[in-house]
C-alpha positions in Angstrom: -39.0 25.9 111.0 -39.2 25.1 107.2 -36.5 27.1 105.4 -36.7 25.3 102.0 -37.0 27.6 99.0 -40.5 28.3 97.8 -41.7 26.7 94.6 -42.4 28.6 91.5 -45.8 28.2 89.8 -45.7 25.2 87.4 -45.3 26.5 83.9 -45.0 24.7 80.5 -41.3 24.0 79.8 -40.7 25.3 83.3 -37.6 23.2 83.9 -36.0 24.3 80.7 -36.7 28.1 80.8 -35.3 30.2 83.6 -38.2 31.5 85.6 -37.0 35.0 85.3 -38.0 35.0 81.7 -41.6 34.1 82.7 -41.6 37.2 84.9 -40.4 39.2 81.9 -43.3 37.9 79.8 -45.8 38.6 82.5 -44.3 42.1 82.9 -44.7 42.7 79.2 -48.4 41.6 79.2 -49.0 43.7 82.3 -47.4 46.8 80.6 -49.6 46.2 77.6 -52.9 46.6 79.5 -51.4 49.4 81.6 -50.5 51.4 78.5 -53.7 50.6 76.7 -56.0 51.7 79.5 -54.1 54.5 81.1 -50.6 55.4 79.6 -51.0 56.0 75.8 -54.7 55.1 75.9 -55.8 58.2 77.8 -54.9 60.3 74.8 -57.8 58.6 73.0 -60.2 59.6 75.8 -58.9 63.2 76.0 -61.0 64.9 73.3 -64.3 63.1 74.0 -64.1 63.7 77.7 -63.1 67.4 77.1 -66.2 67.9 74.9 -68.7 66.2 77.2 -67.4 67.9 80.4 -66.9 71.3 78.7 -63.3 71.6 80.1 -60.3 73.4 78.8 -57.2 71.3 77.8 -55.2 72.7 80.7 -58.0 71.8 83.2 -58.3 68.3 81.9 -54.5 67.9 81.9 -54.6 68.8 85.6 -56.1 65.4 86.3 -52.9 63.8 85.0 -50.8 66.1 87.2 -52.9 65.2 90.2 -52.2 61.5 89.5 -48.5 62.2 89.2 -48.6 64.1 92.5 -50.1 61.0 94.0 -47.3 58.9 92.5 -44.7 61.2 94.0 -46.4 60.9 97.4 -47.1 57.2 97.4 -44.0 56.1 95.4 -41.8 55.8 98.5 -44.5 53.8 100.3 -45.0 51.5 97.3 -41.2 51.0 97.2 -41.2 50.1 100.9 -44.1 47.7 100.5 -42.4 46.0 97.6 -39.2 45.5 99.6 -41.3 44.4 102.6 -44.0 42.1 101.1 -42.8 41.5 97.5 -44.2 42.6 94.2 -47.0 39.9 93.9 -49.1 41.1 96.9 -48.6 44.8 96.0 -49.6 44.3 92.3 -52.7 42.2 93.3 -54.0 45.1 95.5 -53.1 47.6 92.8 -55.0 45.9 90.0 -58.1 45.7 92.3 -57.9 49.5 92.8 -57.2 50.1 89.2 -60.3 48.2 88.1 -62.6 49.9 90.5 -61.2 53.3 89.6 -61.8 52.7 85.9 -65.4 51.7 86.4 -66.0 54.8 88.5 -64.4 56.8 85.7 -67.1 55.7 83.4 -69.8 57.3 85.5 -68.3 60.7 86.4 -70.8 63.6 86.2 -68.4 66.5 86.4 -64.8 67.6 86.1 -64.3 67.4 89.9 -65.5 63.7 90.0 -63.3 63.0 87.0 -60.3 64.2 89.0 -61.2 61.9 91.9 -61.8 58.8 89.7 -58.7 59.4 87.6 -56.4 59.7 90.7 -57.9 56.5 92.1 -57.2 54.8 88.8 -53.6 56.1 88.9 -53.1 54.9 92.5 -54.0 51.4 91.3 -51.8 51.6 88.2 -48.9 52.9 90.3 -49.1 49.8 92.6 -49.4 47.3 89.8 -47.3 48.8 86.9 -43.9 50.3 86.2 -42.5 50.2 89.7 -43.1 46.6 90.8 -42.5 45.1 87.4 -39.2 46.9 86.8 -38.0 46.1 90.3 -38.9 42.4 90.1 -37.1 42.0 86.7 -34.0 43.9 87.8 -33.7 41.6 90.8 -33.8 38.5 88.6 -31.1 39.5 86.1 -27.5 40.9 86.2 -25.6 40.3 82.9 -28.8 40.5 80.9 -30.5 43.1 83.0 -31.0 45.8 80.3 -32.4 43.5 77.7 -34.7 41.8 80.2 -36.1 45.1 81.4 -36.3 46.2 77.8 -38.4 43.2 76.8 -40.6 43.5 79.9 -41.2 47.2 79.1 -42.2 46.4 75.5 -45.7 46.0 76.7 -45.9 49.8 77.0 -45.4 50.1 73.2 -47.6 47.1 72.4 -50.4 48.8 74.3 -49.9 52.0 72.4 -50.2 50.1 69.1 -53.6 48.9 70.3 -54.9 52.4 70.9 -56.6 52.6 67.5 -58.8 49.7 68.7 -59.6 51.7 71.8 -60.3 54.7 69.7 -62.7 52.6 67.6 -64.5 51.4 70.7 -64.8 55.0 71.9 -66.2 56.2 68.6 -68.6 53.2 68.3 -69.8 52.7 71.9 -68.9 55.9 73.6 -66.1 56.6 76.1 -68.2 55.8 79.1 -69.1 52.3 77.9 -65.5 51.7 76.9 -64.2 52.7 80.3 -66.9 50.5 82.1 -65.8 47.5 80.1 -62.2 48.1 81.0 -62.8 47.4 84.7 -63.4 43.6 84.4 -60.6 43.2 81.9 -58.2 44.9 84.3 -59.4 42.8 87.2 -59.2 39.4 85.4 -56.0 39.8 83.4 -54.1 41.9 85.9 -54.6 39.7 89.0 -53.8 36.6 86.9 -50.5 38.1 85.9 -49.7 39.4 89.4 -49.8 35.8 90.7 -46.7 34.9 88.7 -44.3 37.5 90.3 -41.7 36.5 92.8 -39.4 38.9 94.6 -35.9 37.5 93.8 -34.4 34.3 92.4 -32.8 33.3 95.7 -36.3 32.8 97.2 -36.7 29.9 94.8 -33.2 28.5 95.3 -32.0 30.1 92.0 -29.4 32.7 90.9 -29.7 35.7 88.7 -29.6 35.1 84.9 -30.4 31.4 85.5 -26.8 30.7 86.4 -26.0 27.5 88.3 -24.4 27.7 91.8 -20.6 27.2 91.7 -19.5 23.8 92.8 -16.9 23.9 95.5 -16.3 20.2 96.0 -17.8 17.2 97.9 -19.1 17.6 101.4 -19.0 15.0 104.1 -22.2 13.4 102.7 -20.5 12.9 99.4 -22.7 15.4 97.6 -21.4 18.5 96.0 -21.6 21.7 98.0 -22.9 24.7 96.1 -22.1 28.3 96.8 -23.8 31.3 95.1 -21.9 33.1 92.5 -23.7 36.2 91.4 -26.1 36.5 94.3 -27.4 38.8 97.0 -24.1 38.5 98.8 -22.2 40.1 96.0 -24.6 43.1 95.8 -23.7 46.6 96.9 -24.4 47.3 100.6 -26.2 50.6 99.9 -29.1 51.7 102.0 -31.6 54.4 101.1 -29.8 56.9 103.3 -26.5 56.0 101.7 -27.9 56.5 98.2 -29.3 59.9 99.2 -25.8 61.1 100.1 -24.4 60.1 96.7 -24.3 62.8 93.9 -25.1 60.0 91.3 -28.6 59.5 92.9 -29.5 63.2 92.5 -28.0 63.5 89.0 -30.0 60.6 87.7 -33.2 61.5 89.5 -33.1 65.2 88.4 -32.3 64.2 84.8 -35.2 61.7 84.9 -37.6 64.4 86.2 -36.5 66.9 83.6 -37.0 64.6 80.7 -40.5 63.6 82.1 -41.5 67.2 81.8 -41.5 66.6 78.1 -42.5 62.9 78.0 -45.7 63.3 80.0 -46.8 66.3 78.0 -46.2 64.5 74.7 -48.0 61.3 76.0 -51.1 63.3 77.0 -51.2 65.9 74.2 -49.9 63.8 71.2 -53.2 63.2 69.6 -54.6 66.7 70.3 -51.3 68.2 68.9 -51.5 66.1 65.7 -55.2 67.0 65.2 -54.3 70.7 65.6 -51.9 70.4 62.7 -54.8 69.3 60.4 -54.7 65.6 60.7 -58.0 63.9 61.4 -58.6 62.0 64.7 -58.2 58.5 63.1 -54.9 59.4 61.4 -53.6 60.9 64.6 -54.3 57.7 66.4 -52.5 55.8 63.7 -49.4 58.0 64.1 -49.5 57.3 67.8 -49.7 53.6 66.9 -46.5 53.9 64.8 -44.8 55.8 67.6 -45.6 53.2 70.2 -44.7 50.4 67.8 -41.2 52.0 67.5 -40.9 52.0 71.3 -40.9 48.2 71.2 -37.9 48.3 68.8 -36.2 51.0 70.9 -36.5 48.9 74.1 -35.0 45.9 72.4 -32.2 47.8 70.6 -31.1 49.9 73.5 -31.6 47.0 76.0 -29.2 45.0 74.0 -26.7 47.9 73.7 -27.0 48.7 77.4 -25.7 45.2 78.3 -22.7 45.5 76.0 -21.7 49.2 76.2 -21.8 52.0 78.8 -25.6 52.5 79.4 -25.0 56.2 80.4 -23.8 57.0 76.9 -26.7 55.1 75.3 -29.2 56.9 77.6 -27.7 60.3 76.8 -28.2 59.5 73.1 -31.9 58.7 73.7 -32.4 62.1 75.4 -30.9 63.9 72.5 -32.9 62.1 69.9 -36.1 62.7 71.9 -35.4 66.5 71.9 -35.0 66.4 68.1 -38.1 64.3 67.6 -40.4 66.7 69.6 -39.3 69.6 67.3 -40.7 67.6 64.4 -44.0 67.4 66.3 -43.9 71.1 67.1 -43.7 72.0 63.4 -45.5 69.0 61.7 -47.1 70.3 58.5 -48.1 67.0 57.1 -48.3 63.2 57.7 -44.6 62.7 56.6 -43.3 65.0 59.3 -45.6 63.4 61.9 -44.2 60.0 61.0 -40.6 61.2 61.3 -41.5 62.4 64.8 -43.2 59.0 65.5 -40.2 56.9 64.5 -37.5 59.1 66.2 -39.5 59.6 69.4 -40.6 56.0 69.6 -37.1 54.6 69.4 -35.6 57.0 71.9 -38.5 56.9 74.3 -38.4 53.1 74.3 -34.7 53.0 74.9 -34.7 55.3 77.9 -36.9 53.1 80.1 -34.8 50.0 80.5 -31.6 52.0 80.7 -32.8 54.2 83.5 -33.7 51.1 85.6 -30.5 49.3 84.7 -28.3 52.2 85.6 -30.0 52.6 89.0 -29.8 48.9 89.7 -26.1 48.7 88.7 -25.3 51.8 90.8 -27.2 51.0 94.0 -27.8 47.2 94.0 -30.9 45.1 95.0 -30.8 45.4 98.8 -32.9 48.6 99.0 -33.6 49.1 95.3 -37.4 49.3 95.6 -37.2 51.8 98.3 -34.5 53.9 96.5 -36.6 53.8 93.3 -39.7 54.7 95.2 -38.1 57.8 96.8 -37.0 58.8 93.2 -40.7 59.0 92.3 -41.1 62.0 94.6 -38.4 63.8 92.7 -39.9 62.8 89.4 -43.1 64.4 90.5 -41.9 67.9 89.6 -41.6 67.0 85.9 -44.7 64.9 85.6 -47.0 67.4 87.3 -45.9 70.5 85.4 -45.3 69.1 81.9 -48.9 68.3 80.7 -50.4 71.4 82.3 -47.7 73.7 80.8 -48.3 72.3 77.4 -52.1 72.6 77.7 -51.8 76.2 79.0 -49.4 77.2 76.1 -52.0 75.8 73.6 -54.9 77.6 75.3 -53.0 80.9 75.1 -51.3 80.6 71.7 -53.4 78.0 70.0 -50.2 76.1 69.2 -47.9 73.7 71.1 -44.7 74.9 69.3 -43.4 77.2 72.1 -44.0 74.5 74.8 -42.2 71.8 72.7 -39.1 74.0 72.0 -38.7 74.7 75.7 -39.1 71.0 76.5 -36.5 70.1 73.9 -33.9 72.4 75.5 -34.6 71.1 78.9 -34.1 67.5 77.6 -30.6 68.4 76.3 -29.7 69.7 79.8 -30.9 66.4 81.3 -28.6 64.6 78.9 -25.6 66.5 80.5 -26.7 65.4 84.0 -26.8 61.7 83.0 -23.2 62.0 81.6 -22.0 63.6 84.8 -23.3 60.8 87.1 -20.4 58.6 88.3 -20.9 55.1 89.7 -20.5 55.0 93.5 -17.7 53.1 95.3 -19.4 50.6 97.5 -18.9 47.7 99.9 -20.6 44.4 99.2 -22.8 42.5 101.7 -20.3 39.7 101.8 -17.3 42.0 102.4 -19.2 43.8 105.2 -19.9 40.5 107.0 -16.2 39.5 106.6 -14.9 42.8 107.9 -17.2 42.5 110.9 -15.5 39.3 112.0 -12.0 40.8 111.8 
């Protein structure tokens, strides 16, 4: 049986650049198209779809909640599939579903069919986006994990910066034609990027961070014998069931869910909220572009800080700044206040992404990381489902988002306390468990 490590795809300068950085770049490009066509980009579709389908904002927001319910249900399955088959195969199937769902979205005749098409699109995005990319990058890095994840997640902000282009296409060609054209783009670019992903560096005979194996001396053949330094064997021996018994798992998951109550509402309602303050549609899209541009800086800044200081403290700071930022959005009277919101929210929103992944990976290791993160998606569902609908309902009743955003800011501060309360588990490594078994 051939047990030789698999070869990585041949890349320019492939021998000089650690392959993990190629995955980081592919993850950033994947995040760009995910954000443009579904994440931040859906905010550009919101008002035209609402007008054509004659739906309330709460009813249209319900589609996003349905998709998040799907993510909570299928998240554990996606995590298991990534652990079982690797990210490449899961992402390839996901992009195929994503593309088909987007093309169906362009032809929906009613709100009910819109729900179905949007959920199908979200299923594909869930299989090809945040979960597999974050898991793959976390498995390839240790000392540089936070900054690597931060760079990979920069695509989310870059995609948001491109939303004015999407808005121009919608205004010029209509939202249906724009959605129809998105299908082939997702299929071609997405599957090409998926082909680059590999599960972990050990599969290619490499170590995390591009480190070289430690040389332990000459073997009988006269060649140096190498043993892994930072490798799978040094990882925490924590299974899914072990993680579920740890308070840290629940503190992090609940804090993440609570902050998503605000994040998902802002992502969906940002342009409608800015328009309701008196800004025109094009200016609101521009503010969103500034916001998402700042997320790129936030991911890099806090990714760098997370590798050098305690990531929990940095993450708590992100939550606090987000709470302050959304209050500026709640009471924006002019473009200046909208831009203050955009900068503060963008930096803090960008920082929280890589830190949440890095903390989980550091606490629970790589052995069952995909499954553990997938199970977390079910808990996150509570925040992602209720946030957009709550904000839409408050606006429909009061004709303002202010009350909703004040409540969300308070909840975000409570989530900050949960993050600070989480303590790193005491664990046994895989290597130690194997050694103890022989005693």
